[in-house]
Every structure is written in C-alpha cells, then in structure tokens.
N, C-alpha and C positions, 0 to 999 in steps of 0.2 A: 486638645483631645480630638478634634475633627481631623487634624493633619495625620494623627496616628491611625485613625480609622481609614482614611483615604489611602495612606501608604499600605496598610494591610490589604485593602481591596485590590490595589494595583499589583502588589506582590503575588497574591494568590489567585488572581483572575485567570492568568494563563493556565495554571494547573487545573482549575475547575472547568475551563473550556475544553482542555485536552481530555479530562476524564469524561466529560459530557460526550465528546466525539466517540470515545471508546464504547460508551454505553449505547450511543445511537447506532454504532456498527454491530450491536448485538453481543458485545463483549467477545471473549475468546471463541466461543462456539459460533457466533454469528460471523466473525471474521473468517474462521476456518471454512464455513459453508460458502461464503462469498468467494474465497480463493479457490475452493474446489470447483465451483461453477465457472469461474474465469478460466481455470486450466482446462476444464472440459471443452469450453468454447475454443480455446487456443488449439487444442488437439485436432479440431475439425477445420482449422483455418489454414489453407494451403499457403497463405502469405508468410506465416511465421512458424508453423508447426515444425519445420525442419530445425529450428533452434532448440527444440526440446527432444529430438530423436534419441540422442545418446546420453540422456541425463536420468538420474534417479528422480522420477517425478514425485515420489513421496517426500523426498528430501526437499525438493523445490517447494512443494506445498507447505512443508513445515517452516522453511525459512521465510517464504513470503508472508505466511500467517504471523510468524514472530515479528517480522519487520513492521507490518501494519499495526499489530498490537502495540509494539514499542512506540512507533511515531504517533499513534493516536492517544497515548497516555495510559495505556494498559499496563498490567504488571509483568509484561514480558521483556526479556532482553534479547535482542537480535544476536544470534550466535554465528552468523555467516561472515564471509569475507566482505570487504567494502565493495561497492558497486563497480568501481574501476577494475579491481582485481578479478571479480567473478564474471565480468563480461569481456575481459581482454581477449582480443583476437576472435570474437564471435561475429564480427562484421554487422552488428546491429545498426540499422539505418533509422532515420526519422520515421519512415513509413512503418517499419517494424515496431518501433516504440509506440507510435500512434495506434497501431492495430491492437497491441496489448492493452492500451488504455481504453480503447473501444470495448474490449471484452470485460475489463474491470467495471466500467460504467454499466454495461448490460447486466452483469452479475449483481451489482448493487441495486439496480432498478428491479430486477426479478425478485430480490429479497426485501423490497420496500424500504431501502435505506433512504432517508430524506435527502432531497437534492442539496440542501445546505450542508449536510454532513458529507455527501459525496464531494462537493466542491472543496470543503475543508481538507478532506483526505488527499484529494488530487493536488491541492496546494502544498501539502506537506511532502508529497512524493515528487513533485515536479523538479525540485533542484537536483534530483538524481539523474536527470536527463543527460547532462553533460558528461557524467561518468559512465553511462551505459551506451550511448550512441557513439559509434566510431567514425562514421562517414556520412 
C-alpha cells in the first residue's frame, strides 16, 4: 500500500507544483497584469523597444500571457508560433534577451510575486533562450 501512495505522490507532485505556480502568479488576471507591466517597461527601454516597433502589441500581450499561463500549469494553451519561428531574423542578442528578463522580473516584483515563484517561472522560460537569441 505504501508503494502505491508514494507512486501517486510522485506522479501528481509536478502537476500540483505547476498549479501552485499558476496560482502564485495570480492566475490568468495576474499573469496578464504582469505581462502588461513588462511590455510597458519594454516600450520605454531604448535597448530593446525597437524589436516591438512594428508589432501588434495587443497580440504580443495575448501570446506572452497565454505562454506564461500554459507553462505555469494554468488552463491556457499557447496559440502562437514556436519561439524559433516567431523570433527568426529579429537579431535578438543575449543583451536584448536579458533586458526583457529584467523587465519581467521588475514587473513580477511590482506585483508582489514571491521570489520562489519568480525563479520557478524563469526556470521554465529559460530553455527558450536558444530559440530566441540569434547572435
């Protein structure tokens, strides 16, 4: 009996952790608020604002919100292109990527997202780096 309980705990632990992250991010509304704040900060950042000049910012907001909701265990399905396709030929550098991450962290801090949840989200997003950065 103990092995069955242990197996159940191990199988369902990742799901409960992911759901917990989604909740810690404030669920869909909280995520959308954080993404809005991040994009507002990006718009005022001369280092990276040029990457967002000719884009539909409302669509970008929707897609980033969906993606964070999805990876954090929320009920969303990301509907955009994969990161390699959507960032192809944009010339995103490590410095650009890091600037966006700075703004995401600042937005999460402003909205009182716990540091552990911030780190967990960043850990889930970090593998995208190789598909976004081109040089």
